[in-house]
C-alpha positions as CSV (number, residue, x, y, z in Angstrom):
1,M,9.3,152.0,123.0
2,T,10.2,150.9,126.3
3,E,12.1,147.8,126.8
4,A,9.3,146.2,128.8
5,A,7.3,146.6,125.5
6,L,9.7,145.3,123.3
7,N,10.9,142.2,125.8
8,P,7.8,142.0,128.2
9,K,9.1,139.8,131.2
10,T,5.9,138.9,132.8
11,P,4.0,135.7,131.4
12,K,0.9,137.8,131.2
13,A,2.7,140.7,129.0
14,Q,4.4,137.9,126.9
15,A,1.2,136.2,126.2
16,T,-0.4,139.8,125.1
17,R,2.3,140.4,123.0
18,A,2.5,137.0,121.5
19,S,-1.4,137.0,120.8
20,L,-1.2,140.2,118.9
21,V,1.5,138.8,116.6
22,M,-0.4,135.8,116.0
23,A,-3.5,137.8,115.3
24,A,-1.6,140.0,113.0
25,A,-0.2,136.8,111.3
26,E,-3.7,135.5,110.6
27,L,-4.8,138.5,109.0
28,L,-1.9,138.6,106.9
29,R,-2.5,135.0,105.8
30,E,-6.4,135.7,105.5
31,E,-6.6,139.3,103.9
32,G,-2.9,140.4,103.2
33,P,-0.8,143.4,104.5
34,A,-3.6,146.0,104.3
35,A,-5.7,144.1,106.9
36,V,-2.9,144.4,109.6
37,T,-4.0,147.5,111.4
38,Y,-4.0,148.4,114.9
39,R,-7.7,148.1,115.1
40,G,-8.0,145.0,113.3
41,V,-5.4,143.4,115.2
42,S,-6.5,144.2,118.6
43,K,-10.3,143.1,117.4
44,R,-9.0,139.9,116.4
45,A,-6.7,139.2,119.4
46,G,-9.5,140.4,121.6
47,A,-7.1,143.2,123.2
48,A,-7.7,146.5,123.7
49,S,-6.2,148.9,120.9
50,S,-4.1,150.6,123.2
51,S,-2.0,147.4,123.9
52,V,-1.0,147.3,120.0
53,G,0.5,150.6,120.3
54,Y,2.4,149.8,123.6
55,Y,4.1,146.6,122.1
56,F,4.7,147.9,118.5
57,D,6.1,151.0,117.3
58,S,4.4,151.1,114.0
59,V,2.1,148.9,111.9
60,N,5.6,148.3,110.1
61,Q,7.0,146.4,112.9
62,L,4.2,144.5,113.5
63,L,3.9,143.2,109.9
64,G,7.7,142.4,110.1
65,E,6.8,140.0,112.8
66,A,3.8,138.7,111.5
67,G,5.6,137.8,108.6
68,R,8.3,135.9,110.3
69,F,5.7,134.1,112.3
70,N,4.1,132.8,109.1
71,I,7.4,132.1,107.4
72,Q,8.4,129.8,110.6
73,L,5.0,128.2,110.5
74,W,5.7,127.4,106.9
75,S,9.3,126.2,107.4
76,E,8.1,123.9,110.4
77,R,5.5,122.5,108.1
78,A,8.4,121.6,105.4
79,E,10.7,120.6,108.0
80,L,8.0,118.1,109.0
81,V,7.7,116.8,105.9
82,A,11.6,116.4,105.6
83,A,11.5,114.6,108.5
84,Q,8.9,112.1,107.3
85,A,11.1,111.5,104.3
86,Q,14.1,110.6,106.2
87,E,12.3,107.8,107.5
88,L,12.0,106.1,104.1
89,D,14.6,104.0,101.9
90,E,15.5,106.1,99.0
91,G,13.3,104.1,96.6
92,E,10.4,104.9,98.5
93,C,11.0,108.3,98.9
94,R,11.6,108.8,95.3
95,E,8.0,107.1,94.4
96,R,6.5,109.8,96.8
97,A,9.1,112.7,96.1
98,T,6.4,114.7,94.2
99,M,3.5,114.5,97.1
100,L,6.3,115.1,99.7
101,L,7.5,118.1,98.0
102,I,3.9,119.3,97.4
103,A,3.2,118.9,101.1
104,A,6.4,120.8,102.1
105,C,5.5,123.9,99.7
106,L,1.7,124.0,100.2
107,P,-1.0,124.3,102.6
108,N,-2.8,121.2,103.0
109,D,-6.0,122.9,103.0
110,E,-7.4,123.5,99.3
111,A,-9.7,126.3,100.1
112,M,-6.8,128.2,101.9
113,L,-4.9,128.7,98.6
114,P,-6.5,131.3,97.1
115,A,-6.1,133.6,100.3
116,H,-2.3,132.3,100.5
117,Y,-1.3,133.4,97.1
118,A,-3.4,136.9,97.3
119,Q,-1.4,137.7,100.2
120,L,1.9,136.7,98.9
121,I,1.2,139.0,96.0
122,A,0.1,141.6,98.2
123,A,3.1,141.4,100.4
124,S,5.1,143.3,97.9
125,D,3.4,146.5,98.9
126,A,4.8,145.9,102.6
127,P,8.4,145.7,102.3
128,A,8.7,144.6,106.3
129,V,6.7,141.4,105.0
130,T,8.9,140.7,102.0
131,D,12.0,141.1,104.1
132,A,10.5,138.4,106.3
133,Y,9.7,136.3,103.9
134,Q,12.8,136.3,102.0
135,T,15.0,135.8,105.0
136,G,13.0,133.1,106.3
137,H,12.7,131.1,102.9
138,G,16.1,129.6,103.5
139,E,14.8,127.2,105.9
140,L,12.0,126.4,103.5
141,H,14.8,125.5,100.7
142,D,16.6,123.6,103.2
143,A,13.8,121.2,103.9
144,V,13.0,120.9,100.4
145,A,16.6,120.0,99.6
146,A,16.5,117.5,102.3
147,I,13.5,115.8,100.8
148,L,15.5,115.8,97.5
149,K,18.6,114.5,98.5
150,R,16.8,111.7,100.5
151,A,15.3,110.7,96.9
152,G,18.2,110.8,94.9
153,L,17.4,114.1,93.3
154,A,20.2,116.2,95.0
155,G,21.1,118.0,91.8
156,F,17.5,119.4,91.6
157,P,17.4,122.8,92.8
158,P,15.2,123.4,95.6
159,S,14.3,127.2,94.4
160,L,12.9,125.4,91.2
161,V,10.8,123.3,93.4
162,S,9.1,126.5,94.7
163,M,8.9,128.3,91.5
164,L,7.3,125.1,89.6
165,V,4.8,124.5,92.9
166,D,3.8,128.3,93.1
167,G,3.6,128.9,89.2
168,A,1.4,125.5,88.8
169,A,-0.8,127.1,91.8
170,V,-1.4,130.3,90.6
171,A,-2.3,128.8,87.1
172,A,-5.0,126.2,88.6
173,L,-6.4,129.1,90.6
174,S,-7.1,131.1,87.6
175,E,-8.4,128.1,85.7
176,G,-10.6,126.5,88.4
177,R,-8.8,123.3,88.4
178,N,-7.2,121.5,91.8
179,V,-4.2,123.0,92.6
180,H,-2.5,120.2,94.6
181,E,-3.5,117.8,91.5
182,T,-1.8,120.4,89.1
183,A,1.2,121.2,91.1
184,E,1.9,117.4,91.1
185,A,1.5,117.0,87.8
186,V,3.9,119.8,86.9
187,L,6.6,118.9,89.3
188,G,6.4,115.7,88.3
189,Q,7.2,116.2,84.7
190,A,9.8,118.3,85.5
191,I,11.6,115.6,87.8
192,D,11.1,112.9,85.3
193,L,12.6,115.3,82.6
194,Y,15.8,115.8,84.9
195,E,16.0,112.3,85.6
196,R,16.3,111.6,81.8
197,S,18.8,114.4,81.1
198,Q,20.7,112.7,84.0
199,A,20.7,109.5,82.5
200,R,21.8,110.7,79.0
201,A,24.7,112.5,80.8
């Protein structure tokens, strides 16, 4: 691949490459890694198939960039919620902690959730995607940690928040229940148990 393709200089070339990454990221979110093909991406982006091969050496490279784009979207969502938490006093943040953490971890649209978790599971078949998601999760966890700290729950592990929310979400989807309500109940119970254990310590 030429330097011009890897790091396009003109605004038009930059926009074309960015549109291909965004199209690949959309397909990845909606249908999983298998949907990210040269033909599928070019069709979604409204670009010529040859342009995908020009800007990317392989589907794996495109998947990696799509994965990084997606995790950045999710991190930015979590960071926005964390910023909202900082505007609350500790007591109010604690009262709203479960809702804030759910908002940081899950897409707002309930209808998007089946595809969201399906593509996360399918990502295991695409190492470029799993590498991107694993690397980018640090920023998401930092945002969750900031919410926990503001709520006076700094000792509650951010990774446990993600595991509880994801586990509750998958269980709710498999049983036809509301994902956000189920995740809020599970996370709320875990935080209450944590606070009781801290009070006894």
